[in-house]
C-alpha positions as CSV (number, residue, x, y, z in Angstrom):
1,M,134.4,-90.8,253.7
2,S,135.8,-87.7,255.3
3,A,139.0,-86.2,254.0
4,P,142.1,-87.1,256.1
5,Y,143.3,-84.6,258.6
6,S,145.7,-81.9,257.5
7,P,148.6,-81.2,259.9
8,D,148.5,-77.5,258.8
9,K,145.1,-77.1,260.5
10,P,145.5,-75.1,263.8
11,A,145.1,-77.2,266.9
12,R,142.0,-77.0,269.0
13,P,142.0,-75.3,272.4
14,T,140.1,-78.3,273.7
15,P,140.0,-81.9,272.5
16,P,137.1,-82.8,270.2
17,P,134.0,-84.4,271.9
18,S,134.2,-88.2,272.3
19,D,131.9,-90.4,270.3
20,V,131.3,-92.5,273.4
21,S,129.9,-91.0,276.6
22,A,131.4,-91.8,280.0
23,G,128.1,-93.2,281.1
24,V,128.1,-96.1,278.7
25,G,131.1,-97.9,280.3
26,L,130.0,-97.0,283.8
27,V,126.6,-98.7,283.6
28,G,128.2,-101.7,282.0
29,L,130.6,-101.9,284.9
30,A,127.8,-101.6,287.3
31,G,125.9,-104.4,285.6
32,L,129.0,-106.6,285.7
33,F,129.5,-106.0,289.4
34,A,125.9,-106.8,290.1
35,W,126.2,-110.1,288.3
36,I,129.4,-111.0,290.1
37,A,127.8,-110.1,293.5
38,F,124.8,-112.4,292.6
39,C,127.1,-115.3,291.6
40,R,129.1,-115.0,294.8
41,S,125.9,-114.8,296.9
42,Y,124.0,-117.4,295.1
43,P,123.9,-120.0,297.9
44,E,122.5,-117.4,300.4
45,I,120.0,-116.2,297.8
46,A,118.9,-119.7,297.1
47,D,118.4,-120.3,300.9
48,A,116.4,-117.1,301.2
49,L,114.2,-118.1,298.4
50,G,113.7,-121.6,299.7
51,F,115.8,-123.3,297.1
52,S,118.3,-124.8,299.6
53,G,117.8,-128.4,298.6
54,G,118.8,-130.4,295.6
55,F,120.5,-128.7,292.7
56,A,120.9,-125.3,294.5
57,A,122.6,-126.8,297.5
58,S,125.1,-128.7,295.3
59,R,125.7,-125.8,293.0
60,G,127.5,-123.4,295.4
61,V,128.6,-120.1,294.0
62,L,128.0,-119.6,290.2
63,S,131.6,-119.7,288.9
64,G,131.2,-121.9,285.9
65,P,132.0,-120.9,282.3
66,Y,128.4,-120.3,281.4
67,A,128.1,-117.9,284.4
68,A,131.0,-116.0,282.9
69,L,129.2,-116.0,279.6
70,A,126.0,-114.7,281.2
71,A,128.0,-111.8,282.6
72,M,128.2,-110.4,279.1
73,L,124.4,-110.0,279.1
74,F,124.5,-108.1,282.4
75,T,127.3,-105.9,281.0
76,A,125.9,-105.4,277.5
77,L,122.3,-104.7,278.2
78,P,122.9,-101.6,280.4
79,M,125.4,-100.2,277.9
80,A,123.0,-100.7,275.0
81,L,120.1,-99.2,276.9
82,W,122.2,-96.2,278.0
83,S,123.4,-95.7,274.4
84,V,119.8,-95.6,273.0
85,L,117.8,-94.0,275.8
86,V,120.3,-91.5,277.1
87,D,122.9,-90.8,274.4
88,K,120.3,-91.5,271.6
89,V,123.1,-92.9,269.4
90,H,120.5,-94.4,267.0
91,R,119.7,-90.9,265.7
92,R,123.3,-90.0,264.8
93,P,124.0,-89.6,261.0
94,S,127.1,-91.8,261.5
95,T,124.7,-94.8,261.8
96,G,123.8,-94.5,258.1
97,I,120.1,-94.9,259.1
98,D,117.2,-92.6,258.3
99,W,114.3,-93.7,260.6
100,S,111.8,-91.7,258.6
101,L,112.8,-93.7,255.5
102,R,110.5,-96.8,255.1
103,R,111.2,-98.5,251.9
104,P,108.4,-100.7,250.6
105,L,109.1,-104.4,251.4
106,A,108.9,-105.2,247.7
107,E,111.8,-102.8,247.1
108,S,114.0,-103.7,250.1
109,L,113.5,-107.5,250.2
110,P,115.6,-108.3,247.1
111,I,118.4,-106.2,248.7
112,S,118.0,-108.2,251.9
113,V,118.1,-111.5,250.1
114,V,121.5,-110.7,248.5
115,K,122.8,-109.3,251.8
116,L,121.7,-112.4,253.8
117,S,123.5,-114.6,251.2
118,G,126.7,-112.6,251.7
119,L,126.3,-112.7,255.5
120,W,125.7,-116.4,255.7
121,A,128.5,-117.2,253.3
122,T,130.8,-115.1,255.4
123,W,129.8,-117.0,258.6
124,A,130.2,-120.3,256.7
125,L,133.7,-119.5,255.6
126,L,134.6,-118.3,259.2
127,A,133.2,-121.6,260.5
128,A,135.3,-123.5,258.0
129,F,138.4,-121.6,259.2
130,Y,137.6,-122.6,262.8
131,G,137.3,-126.2,261.7
132,L,140.6,-126.2,259.9
133,A,142.7,-124.4,262.5
134,R,143.9,-127.0,265.0
135,W,144.5,-124.6,267.9
136,Y,140.7,-123.9,268.2
137,W,140.2,-127.5,269.3
138,N,142.5,-127.6,272.3
139,G,142.5,-126.0,275.8
140,S,140.4,-123.0,276.5
141,Y,139.4,-122.5,272.9
142,L,137.2,-125.6,273.2
143,F,134.7,-123.5,275.2
144,A,134.7,-120.8,272.6
145,M,133.9,-123.4,269.9
146,E,131.1,-124.8,272.0
147,V,129.6,-121.4,272.4
148,L,129.9,-120.4,268.8
149,T,128.5,-123.8,267.6
150,F,125.5,-123.4,269.9
151,A,125.0,-119.8,268.8
152,A,125.1,-120.5,265.0
153,A,121.4,-121.5,264.5
154,P,119.9,-118.7,266.5
155,L,122.2,-116.1,264.8
156,V,121.1,-117.3,261.4
157,A,117.4,-117.2,262.4
158,L,117.6,-113.8,264.0
159,S,119.6,-112.3,261.1
160,I,116.6,-112.6,258.8
161,P,114.2,-110.2,260.5
162,Y,117.1,-107.9,261.6
163,V,118.4,-107.5,258.0
164,I,115.0,-107.1,256.5
165,W,114.0,-104.5,259.1
166,L,117.2,-102.5,258.8
167,D,117.4,-102.5,255.0
168,R,114.1,-100.5,255.0
169,H,115.8,-97.7,256.9
170,L,119.4,-97.7,255.7
171,I,120.3,-94.7,253.5
172,E,122.6,-96.9,251.5
173,P,121.8,-100.6,251.9
174,H,124.3,-101.7,249.3
175,D,127.1,-102.1,251.9
176,G,130.0,-104.5,251.9
177,T,127.9,-107.5,252.9
178,W,125.5,-106.8,250.0
179,Q,128.5,-106.5,247.7
180,F,129.9,-109.9,248.8
181,G,126.4,-111.4,248.3
182,A,126.3,-109.8,244.8
183,F,129.7,-111.3,244.0
184,L,128.5,-114.8,245.0
185,L,125.2,-114.6,243.3
186,G,126.4,-113.0,240.1
187,G,124.8,-110.4,237.8
188,G,122.3,-112.9,236.4
189,V,120.6,-113.1,239.8
190,I,120.8,-109.4,240.9
191,G,120.3,-107.8,237.5
192,R,122.6,-105.2,236.0
193,E,124.1,-104.0,239.3
194,T,127.8,-104.9,239.8
195,W,129.8,-105.7,242.9
196,D,132.5,-103.5,244.3
197,G,135.8,-105.2,245.1
198,A,137.0,-102.5,247.4
199,Q,133.8,-102.8,249.5
200,I,134.2,-106.6,249.6
201,A,137.7,-106.2,250.9
202,K,136.5,-103.8,253.5
203,H,133.8,-106.3,254.5
204,W,136.2,-109.1,254.9
205,R,138.7,-107.0,256.9
206,A,136.0,-106.3,259.4
207,W,134.8,-109.9,259.6
208,I,138.2,-111.5,259.9
209,I,139.0,-109.1,262.8
210,K,135.7,-110.0,264.4
211,G,136.0,-113.7,263.8
212,F,139.6,-113.9,265.1
213,F,139.1,-111.9,268.2
214,V,135.6,-113.1,269.3
215,A,136.9,-116.7,269.5
216,F,139.9,-115.6,271.5
217,M,137.9,-113.3,273.9
218,I,135.3,-116.0,274.6
219,S,138.0,-118.5,275.3
220,I,139.5,-116.4,278.1
221,L,136.2,-115.5,279.8
222,P,135.9,-118.4,282.3
223,G,139.2,-118.5,284.0
224,G,139.5,-115.1,285.7
225,F,135.7,-115.0,286.3
226,A,135.9,-118.2,288.4
227,Q,138.8,-116.9,290.4
228,V,136.9,-113.7,291.3
229,V,133.7,-115.4,292.2
230,E,135.3,-118.1,294.3
231,A,137.8,-115.9,296.1
232,D,137.6,-115.0,299.8
233,P,139.0,-111.4,300.0
234,A,139.0,-111.4,303.8
235,Q,141.2,-114.5,303.9
236,L,143.5,-113.1,301.3
237,F,143.9,-109.7,302.8
238,G,146.6,-110.9,305.2
239,D,148.7,-111.9,302.2
240,P,149.7,-108.8,300.1
241,V,150.7,-110.9,297.1
242,Q,147.5,-112.9,296.9
243,F,145.3,-109.9,297.6
244,V,147.0,-107.8,294.9
245,M,146.8,-110.6,292.4
246,L,143.0,-111.0,293.2
247,L,142.5,-107.3,292.4
248,V,144.6,-107.6,289.2
249,T,142.5,-110.6,288.2
250,L,139.3,-108.6,288.9
251,L,140.5,-105.8,286.7
252,F,141.4,-108.2,283.9
253,V,137.9,-109.7,284.2
254,I,136.5,-106.2,283.7
255,D,138.7,-105.7,280.7
256,V,137.8,-109.0,279.1
257,Q,134.0,-108.8,279.7
258,I,133.6,-105.3,278.3
259,G,136.0,-106.0,275.5
260,T,134.1,-109.1,274.5
261,V,130.9,-107.2,274.4
262,G,132.6,-104.7,272.2
263,Y,133.5,-107.3,269.6
264,L,130.0,-108.7,269.6
265,L,127.8,-105.6,269.5
266,T,128.9,-104.2,266.1
267,L,125.4,-102.9,265.3
268,R,124.4,-99.9,263.2
269,P,121.4,-98.9,265.4
270,L,123.9,-98.6,268.3
271,D,126.3,-96.6,266.1
272,S,128.9,-99.2,267.1
273,H,129.4,-100.8,263.7
274,I,132.8,-101.2,262.3
275,R,133.4,-98.3,259.9
276,S,136.6,-99.9,258.6
277,G,139.2,-102.4,259.5
278,N,142.9,-101.4,259.4
279,P,144.1,-101.8,255.8
280,L,147.8,-101.6,256.7
281,V,149.6,-104.9,256.5
282,A,152.0,-103.6,259.2
283,G,149.0,-103.0,261.5
284,W,147.9,-106.6,261.2
285,L,151.3,-108.0,261.7
286,A,151.9,-105.9,264.8
287,A,148.6,-106.8,266.3
288,L,148.5,-110.5,265.5
289,L,152.0,-111.0,267.0
290,C,150.4,-110.3,270.4
291,Y,147.7,-113.0,270.3
292,P,147.5,-116.8,269.9
293,P,148.5,-118.7,268.0
294,F,151.2,-116.4,266.8
295,V,152.3,-115.3,270.3
296,W,152.8,-118.8,271.5
297,G,156.1,-119.2,269.6
298,I,157.3,-115.6,269.9
299,I,156.6,-113.9,273.2
300,G,156.5,-115.3,276.7
301,P,158.3,-117.7,279.1
302,D,160.3,-120.9,278.4
303,N,162.2,-121.0,275.1
304,Q,160.1,-118.7,272.9
305,V,161.9,-116.3,270.6
306,L,161.3,-113.2,272.8
307,S,161.3,-114.9,276.2
308,Y,162.0,-112.2,278.8
309,E,161.2,-114.3,281.9
310,T,164.2,-116.6,282.1
311,G,165.2,-117.0,285.7
312,T,162.8,-114.2,286.8
313,P,160.6,-115.2,289.8
314,G,159.1,-111.8,289.8
315,W,158.3,-108.9,292.2
316,A,156.9,-111.0,295.1
317,Y,160.1,-113.0,295.3
318,W,162.4,-110.1,295.5
319,F,160.3,-108.1,298.0
320,V,159.2,-110.9,300.3
321,S,161.2,-109.8,303.3
322,N,159.7,-106.3,303.3
323,E,155.9,-106.3,303.7
324,A,155.6,-102.6,303.3
325,L,157.4,-102.8,300.0
326,L,155.2,-105.7,299.0
327,W,152.1,-103.6,299.6
328,G,153.5,-100.5,297.9
329,W,154.8,-102.4,294.8
330,G,151.5,-104.3,294.7
331,A,149.6,-101.1,294.7
332,L,151.6,-99.9,291.7
333,L,150.7,-103.1,289.8
334,V,147.0,-102.6,290.7
335,V,147.1,-99.0,289.5
336,L,148.7,-99.9,286.2
337,T,146.1,-102.7,285.7
338,A,143.3,-100.3,286.6
339,I,144.5,-97.9,283.9
340,Y,144.5,-100.8,281.5
341,A,141.0,-101.8,282.4
342,W,139.8,-98.2,282.4
343,A,141.0,-97.8,278.9
344,T,138.7,-100.6,277.9
345,V,135.7,-99.5,280.0
346,V,135.6,-96.0,278.4
347,F,135.1,-97.7,275.0
348,G,131.7,-99.0,276.2
349,I,130.3,-101.2,273.4
350,R,132.9,-100.1,270.8
351,F,136.1,-101.8,272.0
352,S,137.9,-103.7,269.2
353,N,141.4,-104.1,267.8
354,L,142.3,-103.0,264.3
355,T,139.1,-101.1,263.7
356,Y,137.8,-97.6,263.3
357,R,134.4,-97.3,265.2
358,G,134.5,-93.6,266.2
359,V,136.9,-91.4,268.1
360,L,137.5,-91.6,271.9
361,T,138.9,-88.5,273.6
362,H,138.0,-88.8,277.3
363,G,139.0,-90.9,280.3
364,P,142.7,-92.0,280.2
365,Y,142.8,-90.9,276.6
366,R,143.0,-87.3,277.8
367,F,146.5,-88.1,279.1
368,T,148.0,-90.3,276.4
369,R,146.8,-91.6,273.1
370,H,147.6,-95.2,274.1
371,P,146.9,-95.7,277.8
372,A,146.3,-99.4,277.5
373,Y,149.6,-100.1,275.7
374,L,151.5,-97.8,278.0
375,S,150.1,-99.3,281.2
376,K,150.4,-102.9,280.0
377,N,154.1,-102.6,279.1
378,L,154.9,-100.8,282.3
379,F,153.1,-103.6,284.2
380,W,155.3,-106.2,282.6
381,W,158.5,-104.3,283.6
382,A,157.2,-103.8,287.2
383,S,155.9,-107.4,287.7
384,V,158.6,-109.4,286.0
385,L,161.6,-107.2,286.8
386,P,163.5,-108.9,284.0
387,F,166.9,-107.5,285.0
388,L,166.7,-109.4,288.4
389,V,167.5,-113.1,287.8
390,T,168.0,-115.9,290.3
391,S,170.8,-117.4,288.2
392,G,173.0,-114.4,288.8
393,S,173.8,-114.4,285.1
394,L,174.4,-111.0,283.6
395,A,173.7,-112.5,280.2
396,D,170.2,-113.6,281.3
397,A,169.4,-110.2,282.7
398,V,170.5,-108.4,279.5
399,R,168.6,-110.9,277.3
400,N,165.5,-110.5,279.3
401,S,165.6,-106.7,279.3
402,V,166.4,-106.5,275.6
403,F,163.6,-108.9,274.6
404,L,161.1,-107.0,276.7
405,L,162.2,-103.8,275.0
406,V,161.5,-105.6,271.7
407,V,158.0,-106.5,272.9
408,N,157.6,-102.8,273.9
409,G,158.7,-101.9,270.4
410,I,156.0,-104.2,268.9
411,Y,153.3,-102.3,270.9
412,Y,154.8,-99.0,269.8
413,W,154.5,-100.3,266.2
414,R,150.9,-101.2,266.9
415,A,150.2,-97.7,268.1
416,R,151.7,-96.1,265.1
417,T,149.8,-98.2,262.6
418,E,146.6,-97.5,264.5
419,E,147.2,-93.8,264.4
420,A,147.9,-94.0,260.6
421,H,144.6,-95.8,260.1
422,L,142.6,-93.3,262.2
423,L,144.3,-90.2,260.8
424,A,143.3,-91.3,257.3
425,E,139.7,-92.1,258.3
426,D,138.5,-89.3,260.4
427,P,139.6,-85.6,260.7
428,K,138.3,-85.6,264.2
429,Y,141.0,-88.0,265.2
430,G,143.5,-85.6,263.5
431,E,142.2,-82.9,265.8
432,Y,142.5,-85.1,268.8
433,H,146.0,-86.2,267.7
434,A,147.1,-82.6,267.4
435,W,145.5,-81.5,270.7
436,M,147.2,-84.4,272.6
437,A,150.6,-83.4,271.1
438,D,150.3,-80.0,272.7
439,H,148.2,-80.7,275.8
440,G,148.3,-84.4,276.7
441,L,149.8,-84.8,280.2
442,I,152.0,-87.7,279.0
443,T,151.9,-87.3,275.2
444,A,152.8,-83.6,275.1
445,P,156.3,-84.0,276.8
446,L,157.1,-87.0,274.7
447,T,156.1,-85.2,271.6
448,R,158.3,-82.2,272.4
449,L,161.2,-84.6,273.0
450,A,160.5,-86.3,269.7
451,R,160.5,-82.9,268.0
452,L,163.9,-82.0,269.5
453,V,165.4,-85.4,268.3
454,T,163.8,-85.4,264.8
455,G,163.7,-81.7,264.1
456,R,160.1,-81.8,262.9
457,G,157.9,-78.9,263.3
458,P,154.8,-78.7,265.6
459,R,152.1,-81.3,265.1
460,Q,153.7,-82.7,261.9
461,P,153.0,-86.5,261.6
462,S,155.7,-88.8,260.5
463,P,156.3,-89.4,256.8
464,A,154.8,-92.9,257.2
465,I,151.5,-91.4,258.4
466,Q,151.5,-88.6,255.8
467,A,152.0,-91.1,253.0
468,F,149.1,-93.3,254.1
469,P,146.4,-93.0,251.4
470,A,142.7,-92.5,252.3
471,E,140.4,-95.1,251.0
């Protein structure tokens, strides 16, 4: 692994190049839009092709959960093709693949057998966790469990030729999956080679992240997709609130679709594999607090611990008497959501929480190191307006505002732990971090303010980041 970044190194005049090109996310976005257009126009297409009777006539637009699932294919395929054919990511040294290396099958097959044992055992343990965790068998998670159950047999079958093929070309095939398989099978089966506990821990960090977030992302695919496909924008245009919320929903659909593809396509030939999962306990706590099931009892409406929506009907209620203000404030919400979605689109096939999968330096990441967190938290303030309550209670307004500030603090905590992880993993991120501190449109002024308050010198990370050890 590369040495961690040194804060004494001079900052670059320009940010380092991004590991993901802008084209990847754009072609994925085009594929998603093409599929949405097809689903919305399906009745007309069916008529034009002479399929107007029977099933086609009763089907209407394609807005069901499996149409939402199919959207991932139309999003993922263009991004994968662009990555290989245009960016040629499969040739990068960071893949760990040497395509000129062709191990004899007799040499690589024993490695593959151990690796497949580790992979299948990992999947079996994740399946057992899904079975034990009650929340996966209620509500929207039921769709995710249905999809994953259906996908299990094909994944097991496809993993055999994939692993055998890849192991012939990997420079070091004894990765974390192999290490876990070696641990399970024992020295008597694999010979005198021993397993590495650190590599097994790294393997499991990556798979716990993937298992947790894949189920969540699949569960939220259908809802927004159906709203977008079934909506009539012309009818909604006369209502600024409904039209704005349709655009916001569309932008969240973009975020979820491309984000889900990112969690699924963790493949070395695409250079999108997980290099490492965040080893900081604080990083996991900060991230998991923001997702089910943990978020259900902590953040949100009703009587949750950090409820910031008590007596808050939101922006549309307060501006209803002024249509110009409704349109203007709605435009602000759309812009904030667009930044949030843009921050996911530029990841292409590498989006994932709690992981290091390369360094991103373009798009909204030229202005701030955490555009998604910044735009999301500003959206909550602008949409909820927690300080305006129908009860007229000053206590409610103060509580709402304080609790939303606490939620903002959780996201700041997430950002800091992510930076600590990446600074320890890749010196390129250190160069990007330093460049942003001096040149980022949003980050640089905040950094200068922080330096004035703390008295730290230029580009000096906090003690928590400096003390973080490299693996």
